[in-house]
C-alpha positions in Angstrom: 23.5 50.9 32.7 21.2 48.1 34.3 20.5 48.3 37.8 21.6 45.4 40.1 18.2 44.5 40.9 17.6 44.2 36.8 20.6 41.9 36.6 19.7 39.7 39.6 16.2 39.3 38.3 17.7 38.5 34.8 20.1 35.8 36.2 17.2 34.2 38.4 15.2 33.8 35.1 18.2 32.3 33.5 18.6 29.9 36.3 15.0 28.9 36.4 14.9 28.4 32.5 11.8 28.8 30.1 9.0 26.4 30.8 9.7 23.3 28.4 7.0 23.1 25.5 5.3 19.4 25.5 6.8 17.5 22.3 5.0 18.1 19.1 3.1 14.7 19.1 1.8 15.7 22.8 0.4 19.0 21.5 -1.4 17.6 18.7 -2.7 14.9 21.3 -4.0 17.5 23.9 -5.7 19.7 21.0 -7.5 16.6 19.6 -8.4 15.5 23.2 -10.0 18.9 23.8 -12.0 18.7 20.5 -10.4 21.8 19.1 -9.3 22.0 15.3 -6.0 23.5 14.1 -8.0 26.3 12.3 -9.9 27.2 15.8 -6.6 27.3 17.8 -4.9 29.4 15.3 -7.8 31.8 15.4 -7.5 32.0 19.2 -3.7 32.4 19.1 -4.1 35.1 15.9 -2.0 33.2 13.8 -2.2 30.9 10.6 -3.5 26.9 10.6 0.0 26.2 8.8 1.7 27.9 11.8 0.0 25.5 14.1 0.5 22.5 11.8 4.4 23.4 11.8 4.3 23.5 15.7 2.7 20.1 16.0 4.9 18.4 13.4 8.1 19.9 15.0 9.0 22.2 12.1 9.2 25.3 14.0 8.3 26.6 17.4 6.0 29.6 18.7 7.7 32.7 19.5 6.7 35.3 22.2 4.1 36.3 23.1 2.2 33.5 21.4 4.8 30.9 23.0 3.7 31.8 26.5 -0.1 31.9 25.7 0.3 28.4 23.7 2.3 27.1 26.7 -0.8 28.1 29.2 -3.2 26.5 26.9 -1.2 23.3 26.9 -0.9 23.0 30.3 -4.4 23.7 31.1 -5.2 20.8 28.6 -2.5 18.5 30.2 -4.4 18.9 33.5 -7.8 18.0 31.8 -6.5 15.3 29.5 -3.5 13.5 31.4 -1.6 10.9 29.3 -2.4 7.2 30.3 0.3 5.3 32.3 2.5 4.2 29.6 3.7 0.5 29.1 7.1 0.0 27.7 7.0 -0.4 23.9 10.0 -1.3 21.9 11.3 2.0 20.2 12.7 0.3 16.9 11.0 -2.0 14.5 14.3 -3.9 13.8 13.4 -7.3 14.3 15.8 -7.5 17.4 14.4 -7.5 20.8 15.4 -4.8 23.4 17.0 -6.6 26.3 14.8 -6.3 29.3 16.0 -4.2 32.4 16.2 -6.6 35.8 12.9 -6.6 37.6 11.6 -8.3 40.5 7.8 -8.1 38.9 6.8 -11.5 37.3 6.8 -12.0 33.7 3.5 -11.9 31.9 2.6 -15.4 30.8 1.4 -14.0 27.5 5.1 -13.4 26.5 7.0 -16.7 26.0 10.6 -16.9 26.7 11.3 -17.7 22.9 14.4 -16.1 21.7 13.8 -14.3 18.5 15.5 -15.6 15.5 18.5 -13.6 14.5 18.6 -11.4 11.5 18.9 -13.3 8.2 22.6 -13.9 7.1 22.2 -12.2 4.2 21.7 -8.7 5.8 24.6 -6.8 6.5 26.1 -7.2 10.0 25.8 -3.7 11.0 22.5 -2.1 9.8 20.9 1.5 10.4 17.7 0.9 12.4 14.2 2.0 10.7 13.1 5.4 11.3 10.7 6.0 14.0 7.1 5.2 12.9 4.8 8.0 11.5 2.0 6.9 13.7 2.7 7.2 17.3 2.7 4.2 19.8 -0.4 3.8 21.7 -0.5 2.4 25.3 -3.5 0.5 24.6 -1.6 -1.6 22.3 1.6 -2.2 23.6 2.3 -5.3 21.3 2.0 -3.3 18.2 -0.6 -3.7 15.5 -0.1 -7.3 14.7 1.5 -10.8 15.2 2.8 -13.8 13.0 1.7 -17.1 14.4 4.1 -20.3 13.6 3.0 -23.7 14.1 4.3 -23.9 17.6 2.4 -21.2 19.3 4.4 -18.6 19.1 3.1 -15.1 18.0 5.9 -12.8 16.6 5.1 -9.3 16.9 6.7 -6.2 15.8 9.6 -4.8 17.7 11.0 -8.5 18.6 8.3 -9.3 20.7 7.1 -13.1 20.9 3.8 -13.7 22.4 2.6 -17.3 23.7 -0.6 -18.0 22.0 -2.4 -21.2 23.2 -5.4 -21.4 20.7 -5.8 -24.6 18.7 -8.8 -23.3 16.8 -9.6 -20.4 15.0 -12.2 -19.2 17.5 -9.7 -19.6 20.3 -7.4 -17.5 18.3 -9.9 -14.7 18.1 -10.9 -14.8 21.8 -7.0 -14.6 22.5 -6.4 -11.9 20.2 -9.1 -9.6 21.4 -8.7 -10.5 25.2 -4.9 -11.1 25.9 -2.8 -10.2 23.0 -2.8 -6.4 23.4 -2.6 -6.0 19.5 -3.9 -3.3 17.5 -3.4 0.4 16.3 -5.0 3.8 16.9 -7.2 5.6 14.6 -5.5 7.6 11.8 -8.1 10.5 12.3 -10.1 11.5 15.3 -13.4 10.5 13.5 -12.4 7.4 12.4 -11.9 3.9 14.0 -8.7 2.0 15.8 -7.5 -0.7 13.5 -8.4 -4.1 14.0 -5.5 -6.6 15.1 -4.1 -8.5 12.3 -2.8 -12.1 12.7 -0.9 -13.7 10.1 -0.9 -17.5 10.0 2.4 -19.3 8.4 1.5 -22.7 6.9 1.9 -24.6 9.8 -0.1 -22.3 11.9 -3.1 -22.7 9.4 -2.8 -26.7 9.6 -2.6 -26.4 13.4 -5.9 -24.4 13.4 -7.6 -27.0 11.2 -7.3 -25.2 7.8 -6.0 -26.9 4.7 -2.3 -25.9 4.0 -3.2 -24.7 0.6 -6.8 -23.5 -0.7 -7.5 -25.4 -3.9 -10.4 -25.0 -6.5 -11.5 -24.2 -9.9 -12.1 -20.5 -9.4 -9.3 -17.9 -9.5 -7.1 -17.7 -6.9 -8.4 -14.4 -5.6 -12.1 -15.8 -5.5 -11.4 -19.0 -3.6 -12.9 -19.6 -0.2 -13.5 -22.3 2.5 -16.8 -24.1 1.4 -19.7 -23.1 3.9 -19.8 -26.6 5.1 -16.0 -26.7 6.2 -15.4 -27.5 9.9 -13.7 -24.1 10.6 -16.8 -22.2 9.0 -19.1 -24.4 11.3 -17.0 -23.5 14.3 -17.1 -19.7 13.8 -20.8 -19.7 13.4 -21.5 -22.0 16.5 -19.4 -19.7 18.4 -21.6 -16.6 17.4 -18.9 -15.1 15.3 -19.5 -14.0 11.9 -17.4 -13.7 8.3 -17.9 -10.9 6.1 -19.6 -11.4 2.9 -16.2 -12.4 1.2 -16.2 -15.6 3.5 -13.1 -17.2 4.7 -10.5 -16.6 1.9 -7.0 -15.6 2.2 -7.9 -12.4 4.2 -10.9 -13.3 6.3 -12.3 -10.8 8.8 -14.1 -12.5 11.9 -16.2 -10.1 13.9 -19.3 -10.0 16.5 -21.4 -6.7 16.7 -19.7 -4.2 18.7 -20.6 -4.1 22.5 -20.6 -0.6 23.9 -18.9 0.9 21.1 -16.0 -1.4 21.2 -15.3 -3.1 17.9 -14.7 -7.0 18.2 -13.0 -8.2 15.0 -10.0 -9.7 13.9 -8.4 -9.6 10.4 -6.4 -12.6 9.5 -4.1 -13.1 6.7 -3.1 -16.9 5.6 0.5 -16.9 4.0 0.0 -20.2 2.1 -3.0 -18.9 0.7 -1.1 -16.3 -1.2 -2.2 -13.4 1.0 1.1 -11.6 0.4 1.4 -11.3 -3.3 5.0 -11.8 -4.4 4.7 -8.6 -6.6 3.7 -6.5 -3.7 5.5 -8.3 -1.0 8.5 -9.7 -2.9 10.2 -12.7 -0.8 8.1 -11.8 2.6 6.1 -15.0 2.7 9.3 -17.3 2.7 10.9 -15.1 5.6 11.2 -16.4 9.0 8.0 -15.3 11.0 10.1 -12.6 13.1 11.3 -11.0 9.6 7.7 -11.0 8.4 6.5 -9.1 11.7 9.4 -6.7 11.3 8.2 -6.1 7.4 4.6 -5.8 8.2 5.0 -4.0 11.4 6.9 -1.1 9.6 4.2 -0.9 6.9 1.6 -0.8 9.6 3.2 1.8 11.4 4.1 4.0 8.1 0.7 3.2 6.0 -1.6 1.1 8.0 -2.4 -2.3 9.4 -2.7 -4.3 6.2 -6.6 -4.9 5.5 -6.0 -7.2 2.3 -4.0 -6.9 -0.7 -2.0 -3.8 -1.2 -4.7 -2.2 -3.5 -7.6 -3.0 -0.8 -5.2 -1.4 1.8 -4.7 1.7 -0.4 -8.4 2.2 -0.9 -9.0 1.5 3.0 -6.5 4.1 3.7 -8.3 6.8 1.8 -11.4 6.1 4.2 -9.2 5.8 7.4 -7.7 9.3 6.7 -11.1 10.7 5.5 -13.7 9.0 7.5 -17.2 9.5 5.9 -19.1 10.4 9.3 -18.3 12.3 12.6 -20.1 12.9 15.7 -22.6 16.0 15.5 -24.8 17.4 17.9 -28.3 17.2 17.2 -29.9 20.6 17.4 -33.3 19.4 18.8 -32.4 16.7 21.3 -28.7 18.1 22.2 -27.8 14.4 21.7 -24.6 13.4 19.6 -25.4 11.5 16.6 -23.5 10.5 13.5 -23.3 13.0 10.6 -21.6 13.7 7.4 -17.9 14.5 7.8 -17.1 17.4 5.1 -14.4 16.7 2.7 -15.1 13.0 2.7 -16.8 10.8 0.1 -19.8 10.0 2.4 -21.5 6.7 3.0 -23.3 5.9 0.2 -22.3 4.8 -3.5 -22.8 7.6 -6.2 -23.7 6.8 -9.7 -21.0 8.3 -12.0 -22.0 10.7 -15.0 -22.6 8.5 -18.1 -19.3 9.2 -19.9 -17.5 8.4 -16.5 -18.8 4.9 -16.1 -18.9 2.1 -18.6 -21.6 0.2 -20.8 -22.2 -2.3 -18.1 -22.9 -0.1 -15.2 -26.7 -0.2 -14.3 -27.5 3.3 -14.5 -25.6 3.6 -17.9 -27.3 0.5 -19.1 -30.5 1.4 -18.4 -30.3 5.0 -20.0 -28.9 3.6 -23.3 -26.0 6.0 -23.2 -24.3 6.2 -26.7 -22.3 9.4 -26.1 -18.8 7.8 -25.5 -16.7 7.5 -22.3 -13.5 9.0 -20.8 -10.5 7.5 -21.9 -8.1 9.0 -19.4 -5.3 6.3 -19.4 -1.5 6.3 -18.7 0.5 6.6 -21.5 1.4 3.6 -23.9 3.3 5.4 -26.9 6.2 4.6 -29.4 7.2 7.0 -31.8 7.3 6.3 -35.5 10.7 4.9 -36.5 10.4 6.9 -39.6 10.7 10.0 -37.4 14.0 9.0 -36.0 17.0 10.9 -37.3 20.3 9.8 -38.5 21.8 11.7 -35.4 19.6 9.9 -32.8 20.2 6.5 -34.5 24.1 7.1 -34.3 23.7 7.5 -30.7 25.1 4.5 -28.5 22.6 4.1 -25.8 18.8 4.1 -25.0 18.3 5.0 -21.3 15.1 4.6 -19.5 13.8 7.1 -16.7 11.1 6.1 -14.3 9.3 8.9 -12.3 9.0 8.1 -8.7 5.3 7.0 -7.8 3.8 9.4 -10.4 0.1 8.7 -9.6 1.1 9.7 -6.0 2.8 12.9 -7.2 -0.3 13.7 -9.3 -2.4 13.3 -6.3 -1.1 16.1 -4.2 -3.2 19.2 -4.2 -5.7 17.8 -6.3 -9.1 18.8 -6.4 -11.7 16.3 -6.9 -15.7 16.4 -7.0 -17.3 15.1 -3.8 -21.0 15.7 -5.1 -23.0 14.1 -7.6 -22.6 15.2 -11.1 -24.9 17.9 -12.8 -25.4 18.1 -16.6 -24.5 21.3 -18.6 -24.7 22.3 -22.1 -22.1 24.7 -23.9 -20.4 25.5 -20.7 -17.7 28.0 -20.2 -14.5 25.9 -19.4 -12.8 26.5 -15.8 -9.7 24.6 -14.9 -10.9 25.1 -11.4 -13.9 22.5 -12.0 -13.4 19.0 -11.8 -15.6 17.1 -14.0 -15.9 15.6 -17.6 -16.2 17.6 -20.6 -16.9 17.0 -24.1 -14.8 18.9 -26.6 -12.8 18.9 -29.9 -9.2 19.0 -29.9 -8.5 17.3 -33.1 -7.6 20.7 -34.7 -4.6 20.9 -32.4 -1.3 20.4 -34.3 1.7 19.2 -32.1 5.0 17.9 -32.9 4.7 14.1 -33.9 8.0 13.3 -32.4 6.2 13.6 -29.1 2.9 11.8 -27.9 -0.2 13.8 -28.0 -1.1 15.0 -24.4 -4.8 14.1 -25.0 -4.7 10.4 -25.8 -3.1 7.4 -23.9 -1.7 6.2 -27.2 -0.3 9.5 -28.1 -2.2 10.0 -31.4 -3.8 13.0 -32.3 -7.7 13.1 -31.6 -10.0 12.5 -34.5 -13.1 14.4 -33.2 -14.9 15.3 -30.1 -14.3 13.4 -27.1 -14.5 13.2 -23.2 -11.8 14.8 -21.3 -11.1 15.5 -17.6 -10.5 18.9 -16.5 -6.7 18.7 -16.1 -6.6 17.6 -20.0 -8.5 20.4 -21.1 -6.7 22.8 -18.8 -3.4 21.6 -20.4 -4.6 22.3 -23.9 -5.4 26.0 -22.7 -1.8 26.0 -21.2 -0.3 25.1 -24.6 -2.0 28.1 -26.0 -5.1 26.8 -27.4 -8.7 27.6 -27.2 -11.4 25.3 -25.4 -14.8 25.5 -26.2 -16.6 22.3 -24.5 -20.0 21.2 -26.0 -21.4 19.8 -23.0 -20.1 18.8 -19.4 -20.7 16.8 -16.2 -19.4 18.7 -13.5 -19.6 18.7 -9.7 -20.4 21.7 -7.3 -18.9 20.2 -4.2 -15.2 20.0 -4.5 -12.1 19.1 -2.2 -8.6 18.0 -1.9 -9.8 14.5 -1.1 -6.5 12.6 -1.4 -4.3 15.2 0.4 -4.0 13.1 3.6 -3.5 10.2 1.6 -0.8 11.7 -0.5 1.0 13.0 2.8 1.1 9.8 4.4 2.3 7.7 1.7 4.8 10.3 0.6 6.3 10.0 3.9 6.3 6.3 4.3 8.0 6.2 0.8 11.0 8.5 1.5 11.5 7.4 5.2 11.8 3.9 3.8 14.0 4.9 1.0 16.1 6.5 3.6 16.3 3.3 5.7 17.8 1.9 2.5 20.5 4.5 2.1 18.5 6.8 -0.3 18.1 10.4 1.0 17.3 13.7 -0.4 20.6 15.1 0.4 22.6 12.8 -2.0 24.1 14.5 -5.2 22.8 12.9 -8.4 25.6 10.7 -9.1 25.6 9.5 -5.5 21.7 8.9 -6.0 22.1 6.9 -8.9 24.8 4.5 -7.4 22.6 4.3 -3.9 19.6 3.3 -6.2 21.7 0.8 -7.9 22.0 -1.4 -4.7 19.4 -0.1 -2.3 17.6 -3.2 -2.5 20.5 -5.5 -1.6 21.0 -3.1 1.8 18.1 -4.5 3.6 15.6 -6.9 1.7 13.0 -6.4 4.5 12.8 -2.7 4.2 12.9 -3.2 0.3 10.0 -5.2 0.6 8.2 -2.4 2.7 9.3 0.3 -0.2 7.5 -2.5 -2.7 4.6 -2.9 -0.7 4.1 1.3 -0.8 4.4 1.6 -4.4 2.0 -1.1 -4.7 -0.4 0.5 -2.4 -0.3 3.7 -4.4 -1.0 2.1 -7.6 -3.1 -0.4 -6.4 -5.4 2.2 -4.4 -5.8 4.6 -7.5 -6.8 1.4 -9.6 -9.5 0.3 -6.9 -11.3 3.6 -7.8 -12.7 2.1 -10.8 -12.9 -1.6 -10.4 -14.8 -3.4 -13.3 -17.0 -6.2 -12.9 -15.5 -9.9 -12.6 -16.5 -13.4 -13.2 -17.6 -15.4 -16.4 -21.3 -15.4 -15.2 -21.6 -11.5 -15.0 -24.3 -9.9 -17.0 -24.3 -6.3 -18.3 -26.6 -4.2 -16.2 -26.2 -6.2 -13.1 -24.6 -4.3 -10.3 -21.4 -5.6 -8.9 -19.9 -5.4 -5.4 -17.2 -2.6 -6.1 -19.6 -0.4 -7.6 -21.6 -0.5 -4.3 -19.0 1.4 -2.2 -18.5 4.9 -1.9 -14.9 4.6 -3.0 -15.9 3.5 -6.5 -15.2 6.8 -8.1 -14.1 6.5 -11.7 -13.9 10.3 -12.1 -11.2 10.5 -9.3 -9.2 7.8 -10.8 -9.5 9.6 -14.2 -8.4 12.9 -12.6 -5.4 11.3 -11.0 -4.3 9.7 -14.4 -5.0 12.8 -16.5 -3.0 15.0 -14.1 0.0 12.3 -14.3 -0.1 12.0 -18.1 -0.4 16.1 -18.4 2.8 16.3 -15.8 4.7 13.5 -18.0 4.0 15.6 -21.2 5.0 18.9 -19.8 8.3 17.3 -18.8 8.7 15.9 -22.2 8.0 19.4 -23.8 10.2 21.3 -21.5 13.1 18.5 -22.4 12.9 19.4 -26.1 13.4 23.2 -25.2 16.3 22.4 -22.9 18.0 19.9 -24.4 16.6 19.5 -27.8 15.9 15.7 -27.1 13.0 13.7 -28.0 11.8 10.4 -26.2 11.8 7.2 -28.2 8.9 5.9 -26.0 6.7 6.2 -23.1 5.0 3.7 -20.8 2.9 5.1 -18.1 5.7 6.8 -15.8 8.8 5.3 -17.8 10.1 7.2 -20.6 13.2 6.1 -23.1 15.6 8.7 -24.3 18.5 8.3 -27.0 21.8 9.2 -25.1 25.5 9.7 -25.7 26.2 8.0 -22.5 25.3 5.1 -20.4 23.8 7.3 -17.7 21.1 10.0 -17.3 23.7 12.3 -16.4 24.9 12.4 -20.1 21.7 14.1 -21.4 19.7 15.7 -18.4 19.7 19.3 -18.4 22.2 20.9 -16.0 23.3 24.9 -15.2 26.8 25.7 -15.4 26.6 25.4 -11.5 26.0 21.7 -11.9 22.6 22.2 -10.6 19.5 20.3 -12.7 17.5 22.9 -14.4 13.5 23.1 -13.5 11.1 21.8 -15.9 12.6 18.9 -17.5 13.4 15.3 -15.6 15.4 15.7 -12.5 16.9 12.7 -10.4 15.9 12.2 -6.9 13.8 10.3 -4.6 10.9 12.6 -3.9 7.5 11.4 -5.8 7.5 13.0 -9.3 11.4 13.1 -9.7 13.2 10.4 -11.7 15.4 7.4 -11.2 17.1 5.2 -13.7 15.0 2.3 -15.0 17.4 0.7 -17.6 20.2 1.0 -20.1 20.4 -0.9 -23.5 21.8 -0.2 -26.7 20.4 2.1 -29.3 20.3 -0.5 -31.9 18.1 -2.6 -29.4 15.5 0.2 -29.0 15.4 0.9 -32.7 14.9 -2.8 -33.4 11.9 -3.2 -30.9 10.3 0.2 -32.4 10.4 -1.0 -36.1 8.6 -4.3 -34.8 5.9 -2.2 -33.1 7.1 -2.9 -29.4 7.5 -0.5 -26.8 11.2 -0.2 -25.3 9.8 1.4 -22.3 8.3 -2.0 -21.5 11.4 -4.0 -21.6 14.4 -1.7 -20.5 13.8 -2.3 -16.8 16.8 -4.0 -15.2 19.3 -2.9 -17.6 21.9 -0.9 -15.1 24.6 -2.5 -17.6 24.3 -2.6 -21.3 23.3 -5.6 -22.6 24.8 -6.5 -25.9 22.5 -9.0 -27.3 19.2 -7.0 -26.1 17.9 -10.3 -24.1 
């Protein structure tokens, strides 16, 4: 029996309560402020790095005795690195202003008393607010990352804030943005830089600032710029501001040399100059400024502040999450200097291995390389109509499945080369070494009713060719010997794209959840939710489209070709002169995505006996006895989907319905040499005439 003293001590402890742990985000802030890595903290607390990650992400809590030790450490750090006085920040990015509490304090003149336009009438009256942003609010930027300026001097920021902007010239706008707007966003990595504020100009705002409403010229739209002798360009130069080499186009950057380590840079986006491409930002440019601010604000919080097109932003996000440099202490002087950040791509461009580049690349052009090139591209395959069985042709429907952000799924835990390539003759193949391998896979005989996993068009290889590591590893997985003839391999490797994958995956799933599509839905409910998710909230649907475009465009930008009619082979071009010009990394992602697709196609044969009609990148078309994927996808008797084949769901790599048509429609296209997977999109109901 416990003594009276023991019982009273237990009761006193219960009354006092356990010390409350700081919230997960604050734990991470304190650790980073102290300059301690997660791995070092795990070593001190005698636990794993993953446990520390879980504590800082809120997925789990430490248990005694580590809890008490961790609490004591956090309390000490909190004393050393107190939180700055916080400025009230709107919690939701819903476009509806939060009512201000009564206050005797005067209202800041920077905030105009202009009511935010109500939500568009096409939206439902009651709508679930967007999920909290993945980037925590920063008291240095109380008005968020960006603002949309109209022609009346109203700057609409995220969260329903409307700022009064008195600027009448571009230089005045830049000064106001940096000194008065309180716009910006915190760095995404402790070794990176804060995001520069973004000001989006409506057509009326552009005219008010002395810019043309439309940018006209004989060049391609993306290459159009203001002439050097334009009044606005001269104003910028007279005020001792500068433009980047890209000049004053749809996404100009105006900057000065940093003062005392503080950046002086403002990003502009001009809507009437097609800054927001309708394919990536459907309907956004035509929205009211408050709604544009909402869309871009959610994207900025979940992905990053836009830096240009979604493709440019996708590439910039890689660098923001894996900065090329970090502060290191010089061993001789003891001073802190800029040094290489391990795991990054560094600060200098890297010549590709000859088979990884293209004939125009200066290094390849000068070498006179004739040994062939990698052809790791996405699938474009149609089954030979002669291989269709009578039973398949008699099925009533052709159903298209689309893999959610297939390139994003392929980038997860993908080891890529970080150093320059080394040349090897007759190497022993290893699936753990990223690189390019010359091998002959023409002897491998596979079922012609499936595309070959080794070529983008699905045809059987005809002789030796260059392959990325994942392609050869899959040949081994299928039970075939692999004997490379030569290879270009990289000694330093790392999962460079992992932070990029994690951030975009979270952004994608959170935005889908805002549209009513969550991971806990049954397959039938998931299909129903996807059928109408774009109508649930057009603004969030636009954010979702932009996130998907960021994924695809970011991977594409890793291998950007020379552009312009005046380009001559052997001349350098701007894209190849950046560290993120890495065709080998793009090839690795696409190779893994294509292999993933073939693995599912192969497993579907084993699970259901079904063969695809056509594949286009991440879309596959199957003959089906019913007008729904539920009619042919493999399920266990319990109703659970079988692993290995295609499964429905919102997670990257899982599938959604792309479209449904009559089987006769698909067969007709196949006989004409056309790809049904290219044309099936949008058929959530059967189209009798196939138009």
